[in-house]
All heavy atoms as TSV, in Angstrom:
chain	resi	resn	atom	element	x	y	z
A	1	MET	N	N	1.697	0.647	-5.605
A	1	MET	CA	C	2.851	-0.176	-5.305
A	1	MET	C	C	3.698	-0.274	-6.579
A	1	MET	O	O	3.220	-0.754	-7.593
A	1	MET	CB	C	2.386	-1.555	-4.862
A	1	MET	CG	C	3.478	-2.495	-4.459
A	1	MET	SD	S	4.423	-2.004	-3.024
A	1	MET	CE	C	3.200	-2.015	-1.746
A	2	PRO	N	N	4.925	0.183	-6.517
A	2	PRO	CA	C	5.799	0.080	-7.683
A	2	PRO	C	C	6.075	-1.386	-8.037
A	2	PRO	O	O	5.923	-2.286	-7.202
A	2	PRO	CB	C	7.084	0.763	-7.229
A	2	PRO	CG	C	6.687	1.621	-6.079
A	2	PRO	CD	C	5.546	0.913	-5.429
A	3	ASP	N	N	6.478	-1.615	-9.274
A	3	ASP	CA	C	6.845	-2.969	-9.700
A	3	ASP	C	C	7.991	-3.489	-8.844
A	3	ASP	O	O	8.751	-2.711	-8.256
A	3	ASP	CB	C	7.259	-2.969	-11.177
A	3	ASP	CG	C	6.083	-2.698	-12.100
A	3	ASP	OD1	O	4.949	-3.088	-11.745
A	3	ASP	OD2	O	6.304	-2.108	-13.170
A	4	LYS	N	N	8.130	-4.804	-8.791
A	4	LYS	CA	C	9.137	-5.422	-7.920
A	4	LYS	C	C	10.567	-5.007	-8.262
A	4	LYS	O	O	11.420	-4.980	-7.389
A	4	LYS	CB	C	9.010	-6.944	-7.969
A	4	LYS	CG	C	7.743	-7.421	-7.298
A	4	LYS	CD	C	7.653	-8.916	-7.233
A	4	LYS	CE	C	6.341	-9.287	-6.541
A	4	LYS	NZ	N	6.259	-10.675	-6.191
A	5	ASP	N	N	10.827	-4.663	-9.518
A	5	ASP	CA	C	12.184	-4.271	-9.916
A	5	ASP	C	C	12.414	-2.756	-9.826
A	5	ASP	O	O	13.494	-2.278	-10.138
A	5	ASP	CB	C	12.499	-4.767	-11.324
A	5	ASP	CG	C	11.556	-4.211	-12.376
A	5	ASP	OD1	O	10.488	-3.689	-12.012
A	5	ASP	OD2	O	11.889	-4.308	-13.570
A	6	ASP	N	N	11.429	-2.026	-9.359
A	6	ASP	CA	C	11.540	-0.578	-9.215
A	6	ASP	C	C	12.353	-0.247	-7.972
A	6	ASP	O	O	12.168	-0.853	-6.911
A	6	ASP	CB	C	10.139	0.025	-9.105
A	6	ASP	CG	C	10.125	1.531	-9.189
A	6	ASP	OD1	O	10.883	2.188	-8.437
A	6	ASP	OD2	O	9.338	2.062	-9.995
A	7	SER	N	N	13.240	0.723	-8.073
A	7	SER	CA	C	14.103	1.082	-6.933
A	7	SER	C	C	13.304	1.695	-5.774
A	7	SER	O	O	13.780	1.716	-4.634
A	7	SER	CB	C	15.191	2.056	-7.378
A	7	SER	OG	O	14.624	3.268	-7.844
A	8	PHE	N	N	12.109	2.185	-6.037
A	8	PHE	CA	C	11.263	2.779	-5.000
A	8	PHE	C	C	10.459	1.721	-4.247
A	8	PHE	O	O	9.872	2.003	-3.209
A	8	PHE	CB	C	10.317	3.814	-5.633
A	8	PHE	CG	C	9.489	4.577	-4.639
A	8	PHE	CD1	C	10.062	5.428	-3.711
A	8	PHE	CD2	C	8.112	4.435	-4.625
A	8	PHE	CE1	C	9.294	6.122	-2.790
A	8	PHE	CE2	C	7.328	5.120	-3.713
A	8	PHE	CZ	C	7.930	5.971	-2.803
A	9	ARG	N	N	10.427	0.484	-4.745
A	9	ARG	CA	C	9.607	-0.580	-4.146
A	9	ARG	C	C	9.889	-0.796	-2.657
A	9	ARG	O	O	8.944	-0.875	-1.860
A	9	ARG	CB	C	9.788	-1.878	-4.938
A	9	ARG	CG	C	9.057	-3.090	-4.397
A	9	ARG	CD	C	7.558	-2.990	-4.584
A	9	ARG	NE	N	6.879	-4.160	-4.068
A	9	ARG	CZ	C	6.092	-4.937	-4.770
A	9	ARG	NH1	N	5.865	-4.683	-6.033
A	9	ARG	NH2	N	5.529	-5.970	-4.227
A	10	PRO	N	N	11.151	-0.919	-2.230
A	10	PRO	CA	C	11.399	-1.151	-0.794
A	10	PRO	C	C	10.829	-0.044	0.096
A	10	PRO	O	O	10.275	-0.333	1.161
A	10	PRO	CB	C	12.926	-1.210	-0.693
A	10	PRO	CG	C	13.376	-1.620	-2.049
A	10	PRO	CD	C	12.400	-0.983	-2.997
A	11	LEU	N	N	10.927	1.192	-0.333
A	11	LEU	CA	C	10.386	2.294	0.452
A	11	LEU	C	C	8.863	2.225	0.490
A	11	LEU	O	O	8.256	2.409	1.553
A	11	LEU	CB	C	10.843	3.631	-0.126
A	11	LEU	CG	C	10.423	4.876	0.640
A	11	LEU	CD1	C	10.966	4.856	2.072
A	11	LEU	CD2	C	10.893	6.121	-0.087
A	12	ALA	N	N	8.253	1.938	-0.641
A	12	ALA	CA	C	6.790	1.828	-0.698
A	12	ALA	C	C	6.309	0.679	0.187
A	12	ALA	O	O	5.305	0.815	0.893
A	12	ALA	CB	C	6.332	1.625	-2.139
A	13	GLU	N	N	7.003	-0.452	0.154
A	13	GLU	CA	C	6.641	-1.589	1.006
A	13	GLU	C	C	6.775	-1.210	2.473
A	13	GLU	O	O	5.932	-1.593	3.293
A	13	GLU	CB	C	7.521	-2.800	0.696
A	13	GLU	CG	C	7.169	-3.483	-0.593
A	13	GLU	CD	C	8.067	-4.671	-0.892
A	13	GLU	OE1	O	9.178	-4.780	-0.303
A	13	GLU	OE2	O	7.665	-5.501	-1.723
A	14	ASN	N	N	7.822	-0.479	2.803
A	14	ASN	CA	C	8.027	-0.049	4.187
A	14	ASN	C	C	6.874	0.823	4.658
A	14	ASN	O	O	6.361	0.642	5.769
A	14	ASN	CB	C	9.358	0.701	4.308
A	14	ASN	CG	C	9.679	1.061	5.736
A	14	ASN	OD1	O	9.605	0.229	6.628
A	14	ASN	ND2	N	10.029	2.309	5.957
A	15	HIS	N	N	6.448	1.761	3.828
A	15	HIS	CA	C	5.327	2.640	4.185
A	15	HIS	C	C	4.041	1.842	4.372
A	15	HIS	O	O	3.303	2.050	5.344
A	15	HIS	CB	C	5.125	3.709	3.117
A	15	HIS	CG	C	6.201	4.732	3.068
A	15	HIS	ND1	N	6.342	5.620	2.033
A	15	HIS	CD2	C	7.215	5.023	3.915
A	15	HIS	CE1	C	7.362	6.410	2.251
A	15	HIS	NE2	N	7.917	6.059	3.386
A	16	LEU	N	N	3.777	0.929	3.456
A	16	LEU	CA	C	2.557	0.131	3.543
A	16	LEU	C	C	2.607	-0.811	4.745
A	16	LEU	O	O	1.621	-0.949	5.473
A	16	LEU	CB	C	2.337	-0.658	2.258
A	16	LEU	CG	C	1.009	-1.379	2.117
A	16	LEU	CD1	C	-0.166	-0.414	2.254
A	16	LEU	CD2	C	0.932	-2.091	0.770
A	17	ASN	N	N	3.752	-1.413	4.986
A	17	ASN	CA	C	3.887	-2.321	6.132
A	17	ASN	C	C	3.710	-1.584	7.458
A	17	ASN	O	O	3.172	-2.158	8.413
A	17	ASN	CB	C	5.233	-3.038	6.088
A	17	ASN	CG	C	5.286	-4.083	4.998
A	17	ASN	OD1	O	4.261	-4.563	4.525
A	17	ASN	ND2	N	6.489	-4.423	4.559
A	18	ALA	N	N	4.137	-0.335	7.524
A	18	ALA	CA	C	3.932	0.455	8.746
A	18	ALA	C	C	2.447	0.682	8.992
A	18	ALA	O	O	1.974	0.587	10.130
A	18	ALA	CB	C	4.665	1.788	8.633
A	19	GLN	N	N	1.697	0.945	7.928
A	19	GLN	CA	C	0.258	1.135	8.067
A	19	GLN	C	C	-0.436	-0.168	8.451
A	19	GLN	O	O	-1.363	-0.179	9.269
A	19	GLN	CB	C	-0.324	1.671	6.760
A	19	GLN	CG	C	0.168	3.065	6.427
A	19	GLN	CD	C	-0.303	3.519	5.072
A	19	GLN	OE1	O	-1.468	3.368	4.731
A	19	GLN	NE2	N	0.606	4.084	4.292
A	20	ILE	N	N	0.025	-1.276	7.886
A	20	ILE	CA	C	-0.545	-2.583	8.219
A	20	ILE	C	C	-0.282	-2.910	9.694
A	20	ILE	O	O	-1.154	-3.431	10.387
A	20	ILE	CB	C	0.018	-3.677	7.284
A	20	ILE	CG1	C	-0.506	-3.460	5.866
A	20	ILE	CG2	C	-0.333	-5.069	7.790
A	20	ILE	CD1	C	0.179	-4.318	4.808
A	21	ALA	N	N	0.914	-2.593	10.169
A	21	ALA	CA	C	1.255	-2.863	11.572
A	21	ALA	C	C	0.336	-2.089	12.522
A	21	ALA	O	O	-0.113	-2.631	13.536
A	21	ALA	CB	C	2.715	-2.509	11.843
A	22	VAL	N	N	0.046	-0.855	12.194
A	22	VAL	CA	C	-0.867	-0.061	13.017
A	22	VAL	C	C	-2.257	-0.689	13.003
A	22	VAL	O	O	-2.914	-0.815	14.037
A	22	VAL	CB	C	-0.923	1.404	12.531
A	22	VAL	CG1	C	-2.035	2.176	13.221
A	22	VAL	CG2	C	0.413	2.086	12.757
A	23	ALA	N	N	-2.700	-1.113	11.827
A	23	ALA	CA	C	-4.027	-1.727	11.704
A	23	ALA	C	C	-4.110	-3.026	12.505
A	23	ALA	O	O	-5.133	-3.314	13.124
A	23	ALA	CB	C	-4.344	-1.986	10.236
A	24	GLN	N	N	-3.033	-3.797	12.503
A	24	GLN	CA	C	-3.029	-5.064	13.241
A	24	GLN	C	C	-3.068	-4.828	14.746
A	24	GLN	O	O	-3.616	-5.630	15.491
A	24	GLN	CB	C	-1.805	-5.893	12.859
A	24	GLN	CG	C	-1.902	-6.462	11.463
A	24	GLN	CD	C	-0.625	-7.156	11.014
A	24	GLN	OE1	O	0.466	-6.808	11.435
A	24	GLN	NE2	N	-0.778	-8.141	10.143
A	25	ALA	N	N	-2.493	-3.734	15.202
A	25	ALA	CA	C	-2.486	-3.428	16.638
A	25	ALA	C	C	-3.816	-2.833	17.098
A	25	ALA	O	O	-4.114	-2.840	18.293
A	25	ALA	CB	C	-1.352	-2.452	16.956
A	26	PHE	N	N	-4.605	-2.343	16.166
A	26	PHE	CA	C	-5.898	-1.741	16.480
A	26	PHE	C	C	-6.909	-2.839	16.765
A	26	PHE	O	O	-6.970	-3.852	16.074
A	26	PHE	CB	C	-6.356	-0.887	15.293
A	26	PHE	CG	C	-7.685	-0.228	15.482
A	26	PHE	CD1	C	-7.904	0.664	16.519
A	26	PHE	CD2	C	-8.730	-0.489	14.616
A	26	PHE	CE1	C	-9.131	1.289	16.682
A	26	PHE	CE2	C	-9.961	0.118	14.763
A	26	PHE	CZ	C	-10.161	1.016	15.798
A	27	ASP	N	N	-7.712	-2.650	17.787
A	27	ASP	CA	C	-8.640	-3.686	18.229
A	27	ASP	C	C	-9.989	-3.623	17.506
A	27	ASP	O	O	-10.874	-4.408	17.803
A	27	ASP	CB	C	-8.852	-3.568	19.743
A	27	ASP	CG	C	-9.399	-4.841	20.352
A	27	ASP	OD1	O	-9.168	-5.926	19.779
A	27	ASP	OD2	O	-10.072	-4.743	21.397
A	28	GLY	N	N	-10.127	-2.708	16.582
A	28	GLY	CA	C	-11.392	-2.569	15.859
A	28	GLY	C	C	-11.259	-3.025	14.415
A	28	GLY	O	O	-10.310	-3.694	14.037
A	29	LYS	N	N	-12.228	-2.634	13.622
A	29	LYS	CA	C	-12.229	-2.967	12.203
A	29	LYS	C	C	-11.417	-1.926	11.439
A	29	LYS	O	O	-11.560	-0.730	11.671
A	29	LYS	CB	C	-13.661	-3.005	11.672
A	29	LYS	CG	C	-13.763	-3.403	10.229
A	29	LYS	CD	C	-15.206	-3.508	9.798
A	29	LYS	CE	C	-15.264	-3.948	8.337
A	29	LYS	NZ	N	-16.641	-4.074	7.879
A	30	THR	N	N	-10.586	-2.375	10.529
A	30	THR	CA	C	-9.753	-1.479	9.735
A	30	THR	C	C	-10.164	-1.556	8.270
A	30	THR	O	O	-10.385	-2.648	7.740
A	30	THR	CB	C	-8.267	-1.871	9.853
A	30	THR	OG1	O	-7.892	-1.820	11.230
A	30	THR	CG2	C	-7.387	-0.942	9.055
A	31	ILE	N	N	-10.235	-0.400	7.650
A	31	ILE	CA	C	-10.535	-0.321	6.224
A	31	ILE	C	C	-9.433	0.506	5.572
A	31	ILE	O	O	-9.139	1.614	6.012
A	31	ILE	CB	C	-11.902	0.352	5.976
A	31	ILE	CG1	C	-13.007	-0.449	6.635
A	31	ILE	CG2	C	-12.158	0.512	4.481
A	31	ILE	CD1	C	-14.354	0.233	6.609
A	32	PHE	N	N	-8.820	-0.034	4.545
A	32	PHE	CA	C	-7.809	0.700	3.794
A	32	PHE	C	C	-8.495	1.382	2.612
A	32	PHE	O	O	-9.161	0.729	1.815
A	32	PHE	CB	C	-6.716	-0.241	3.278
A	32	PHE	CG	C	-5.716	-0.624	4.327
A	32	PHE	CD1	C	-5.964	-1.674	5.193
A	32	PHE	CD2	C	-4.524	0.071	4.457
A	32	PHE	CE1	C	-5.051	-2.029	6.170
A	32	PHE	CE2	C	-3.609	-0.272	5.430
A	32	PHE	CZ	C	-3.869	-1.328	6.285
A	33	ILE	N	N	-8.337	2.693	2.529
A	33	ILE	CA	C	-8.911	3.478	1.444
A	33	ILE	C	C	-7.760	4.111	0.674
A	33	ILE	O	O	-6.964	4.861	1.257
A	33	ILE	CB	C	-9.853	4.576	1.983
A	33	ILE	CG1	C	-10.990	3.944	2.790
A	33	ILE	CG2	C	-10.387	5.435	0.840
A	33	ILE	CD1	C	-11.855	4.931	3.520
A	34	PRO	N	N	-7.638	3.824	-0.621
A	34	PRO	CA	C	-6.541	4.415	-1.379
A	34	PRO	C	C	-6.693	5.932	-1.488
A	34	PRO	O	O	-7.788	6.443	-1.702
A	34	PRO	CB	C	-6.632	3.752	-2.754
A	34	PRO	CG	C	-7.955	3.101	-2.825
A	34	PRO	CD	C	-8.461	2.940	-1.428
A	35	GLY	N	N	-5.583	6.619	-1.299
A	35	GLY	CA	C	-5.563	8.072	-1.421
A	35	GLY	C	C	-5.005	8.498	-2.765
A	35	GLY	O	O	-4.705	7.672	-3.633
A	36	ASN	N	N	-4.840	9.799	-2.933
A	36	ASN	CA	C	-4.398	10.309	-4.228
A	36	ASN	C	C	-3.023	9.778	-4.637
A	36	ASN	O	O	-2.793	9.508	-5.817
A	36	ASN	CB	C	-4.402	11.849	-4.225
A	36	ASN	CG	C	-3.470	12.440	-3.198
A	36	ASN	OD1	O	-3.412	11.974	-2.055
A	36	ASN	ND2	N	-2.757	13.486	-3.567
A	37	HIS	N	N	-2.112	9.567	-3.706
A	37	HIS	CA	C	-0.786	9.056	-4.055
A	37	HIS	C	C	-0.835	7.602	-4.517
A	37	HIS	O	O	0.027	7.158	-5.264
A	37	HIS	CB	C	0.172	9.191	-2.870
A	37	HIS	CG	C	0.507	10.604	-2.554
A	37	HIS	ND1	N	1.652	11.221	-2.994
A	37	HIS	CD2	C	-0.170	11.547	-1.854
A	37	HIS	CE1	C	1.674	12.463	-2.575
A	37	HIS	NE2	N	0.564	12.687	-1.875
A	38	ASP	N	N	-1.836	6.861	-4.068
A	38	ASP	CA	C	-1.983	5.464	-4.488
A	38	ASP	C	C	-2.408	5.356	-5.950
A	38	ASP	O	O	-2.175	4.340	-6.591
A	38	ASP	CB	C	-3.004	4.751	-3.598
A	38	ASP	CG	C	-2.581	4.778	-2.144
A	38	ASP	OD1	O	-1.448	4.360	-1.854
A	38	ASP	OD2	O	-3.376	5.235	-1.307
A	39	TRP	N	N	-3.026	6.394	-6.464
A	39	TRP	CA	C	-3.520	6.380	-7.849
A	39	TRP	C	C	-2.488	6.909	-8.837
A	39	TRP	O	O	-2.646	6.747	-10.043
A	39	TRP	CB	C	-4.803	7.205	-7.957
A	39	TRP	CG	C	-5.938	6.566	-7.243
A	39	TRP	CD1	C	-6.348	6.821	-5.970
A	39	TRP	CD2	C	-6.815	5.559	-7.739
A	39	TRP	NE1	N	-7.423	6.044	-5.635
A	39	TRP	CE2	C	-7.732	5.245	-6.716
A	39	TRP	CE3	C	-6.920	4.874	-8.947
A	39	TRP	CZ2	C	-8.730	4.304	-6.860
A	39	TRP	CZ3	C	-7.926	3.940	-9.093
A	39	TRP	CH2	C	-8.807	3.663	-8.055
A	40	TYR	N	N	-1.429	7.548	-8.345
A	40	TYR	CA	C	-0.407	8.106	-9.237
A	40	TYR	C	C	0.218	7.008	-10.077
A	40	TYR	O	O	0.269	5.853	-9.701
A	40	TYR	CB	C	0.708	8.783	-8.437
A	40	TYR	CG	C	0.343	10.101	-7.801
A	40	TYR	CD1	C	1.142	10.645	-6.824
A	40	TYR	CD2	C	-0.792	10.807	-8.167
A	40	TYR	CE1	C	0.831	11.852	-6.220
A	40	TYR	CE2	C	-1.114	12.009	-7.573
A	40	TYR	CZ	C	-0.297	12.528	-6.605
A	40	TYR	OH	O	-0.605	13.719	-6.016
A	41	ASP	N	N	0.750	7.387	-11.175
A	41	ASP	CA	C	1.549	6.545	-12.074
A	41	ASP	C	C	0.718	5.512	-12.826
A	41	ASP	O	O	0.507	5.661	-14.014
A	41	ASP	CB	C	2.706	5.884	-11.308
A	41	ASP	CG	C	3.716	5.229	-12.238
A	41	ASP	OD1	O	3.924	5.745	-13.338
A	41	ASP	OD2	O	4.279	4.204	-11.854
A	42	GLN	N	N	0.210	4.474	-12.162
A	42	GLN	CA	C	-0.449	3.379	-12.874
A	42	GLN	C	C	-1.938	3.256	-12.554
A	42	GLN	O	O	-2.566	2.284	-12.931
A	42	GLN	CB	C	0.260	2.063	-12.571
A	42	GLN	CG	C	1.695	2.038	-13.042
A	42	GLN	CD	C	2.408	0.755	-12.670
A	42	GLN	OE1	O	1.916	-0.047	-11.876
A	42	GLN	NE2	N	3.572	0.556	-13.245
A	43	GLY	N	N	-2.480	4.198	-11.828
A	43	GLY	CA	C	-3.914	4.207	-11.551
A	43	GLY	C	C	-4.415	2.949	-10.865
A	43	GLY	O	O	-3.853	2.503	-9.862
A	44	LEU	N	N	-5.472	2.359	-11.413
A	44	LEU	CA	C	-6.114	1.197	-10.801
A	44	LEU	C	C	-5.156	0.015	-10.683
A	44	LEU	O	O	-5.210	-0.736	-9.715
A	44	LEU	CB	C	-7.359	0.802	-11.595
A	44	LEU	CG	C	-8.202	-0.325	-11.011
A	44	LEU	CD1	C	-8.683	0.008	-9.607
A	44	LEU	CD2	C	-9.386	-0.623	-11.927
A	45	LYS	N	N	-4.256	-0.130	-11.644
A	45	LYS	CA	C	-3.273	-1.226	-11.588
A	45	LYS	C	C	-2.454	-1.124	-10.299
A	45	LYS	O	O	-2.210	-2.115	-9.625
A	45	LYS	CB	C	-2.358	-1.166	-12.809
A	45	LYS	CG	C	-1.325	-2.251	-12.853
A	45	LYS	CD	C	-0.448	-2.132	-14.098
A	45	LYS	CE	C	0.640	-3.175	-14.103
A	45	LYS	NZ	N	1.534	-3.030	-15.258
A	46	ASN	N	N	-2.050	0.094	-9.949
A	46	ASN	CA	C	-1.274	0.312	-8.736
A	46	ASN	C	C	-2.093	-0.010	-7.492
A	46	ASN	O	O	-1.606	-0.650	-6.556
A	46	ASN	CB	C	-0.786	1.759	-8.684
A	46	ASN	CG	C	0.178	2.003	-7.553
A	46	ASN	OD1	O	1.171	1.316	-7.426
A	46	ASN	ND2	N	-0.115	2.991	-6.731
A	47	VAL	N	N	-3.348	0.430	-7.471
A	47	VAL	CA	C	-4.207	0.179	-6.308
A	47	VAL	C	C	-4.428	-1.324	-6.126
A	47	VAL	O	O	-4.420	-1.838	-5.011
A	47	VAL	CB	C	-5.549	0.938	-6.456
A	47	VAL	CG1	C	-6.517	0.549	-5.367
A	47	VAL	CG2	C	-5.303	2.440	-6.434
A	48	LYS	N	N	-4.595	-2.050	-7.221
A	48	LYS	CA	C	-4.777	-3.506	-7.137
A	48	LYS	C	C	-3.517	-4.193	-6.601
A	48	LYS	O	O	-3.609	-5.164	-5.848
A	48	LYS	CB	C	-5.159	-4.071	-8.495
A	48	LYS	CG	C	-6.583	-3.748	-8.882
A	48	LYS	CD	C	-6.959	-4.372	-10.205
A	48	LYS	CE	C	-8.410	-4.089	-10.548
A	48	LYS	NZ	N	-8.809	-4.730	-11.814
A	49	LYS	N	N	-2.333	-3.683	-6.975
A	49	LYS	CA	C	-1.084	-4.260	-6.443
A	49	LYS	C	C	-0.997	-4.023	-4.939
A	49	LYS	O	O	-0.562	-4.895	-4.188
A	49	LYS	CB	C	0.124	-3.672	-7.166
A	49	LYS	CG	C	0.305	-4.198	-8.565
A	49	LYS	CD	C	1.653	-3.839	-9.154
A	49	LYS	CE	C	1.739	-2.391	-9.493
A	49	LYS	NZ	N	3.002	-2.020	-10.171
A	50	GLU	N	N	-1.416	-2.839	-4.492
A	50	GLU	CA	C	-1.415	-2.568	-3.053
A	50	GLU	C	C	-2.404	-3.484	-2.332
A	50	GLU	O	O	-2.100	-4.004	-1.259
A	50	GLU	CB	C	-1.777	-1.108	-2.782
A	50	GLU	CG	C	-0.668	-0.157	-3.116
A	50	GLU	CD	C	-0.984	1.264	-2.749
A	50	GLU	OE1	O	-2.054	1.523	-2.178
A	50	GLU	OE2	O	-0.143	2.132	-3.017
A	51	LYS	N	N	-3.573	-3.663	-2.920
A	51	LYS	CA	C	-4.572	-4.543	-2.320
A	51	LYS	C	C	-4.018	-5.956	-2.150
A	51	LYS	O	O	-4.179	-6.586	-1.098
A	51	LYS	CB	C	-5.824	-4.582	-3.196
A	51	LYS	CG	C	-6.903	-5.487	-2.667
A	51	LYS	CD	C	-8.100	-5.504	-3.608
A	51	LYS	CE	C	-9.135	-6.509	-3.132
A	51	LYS	NZ	N	-10.265	-6.572	-4.061
A	52	LYS	N	N	-3.318	-6.435	-3.165
A	52	LYS	CA	C	-2.739	-7.769	-3.107
A	52	LYS	C	C	-1.672	-7.835	-1.987
A	52	LYS	O	O	-1.584	-8.841	-1.280
A	52	LYS	CB	C	-2.101	-8.120	-4.454
A	52	LYS	CG	C	-1.596	-9.517	-4.531
A	52	LYS	CD	C	-1.058	-9.834	-5.922
A	52	LYS	CE	C	-0.527	-11.242	-5.978
A	52	LYS	NZ	N	0.032	-11.565	-7.291
A	53	SER	N	N	-0.910	-6.774	-1.820
A	53	SER	CA	C	0.105	-6.743	-0.772
A	53	SER	C	C	-0.510	-6.756	0.619
A	53	SER	O	O	0.032	-7.352	1.546
A	53	SER	CB	C	0.979	-5.497	-0.912
A	53	SER	OG	O	1.757	-5.553	-2.086
A	54	ILE	N	N	-1.636	-6.066	0.753
A	54	ILE	CA	C	-2.302	-6.012	2.052
A	54	ILE	C	C	-2.921	-7.351	2.358
A	54	ILE	O	O	-2.828	-7.873	3.442
A	54	ILE	CB	C	-3.366	-4.904	2.081
A	54	ILE	CG1	C	-2.691	-3.533	1.964
A	54	ILE	CG2	C	-4.205	-4.967	3.348
A	54	ILE	CD1	C	-3.634	-2.387	1.732
């Protein structure tokens, strides 16, 4: 997840929110697993920001 002042943040939030919406509509258990793009740029810091958003 880019920093809040990053111009890419709205697009990243949109992508993550779309995945969350699918998970909420699913009647089973959902597990989010970070992929290679989630680790780009800031590594674990980025994954933790995504976790907080979810």
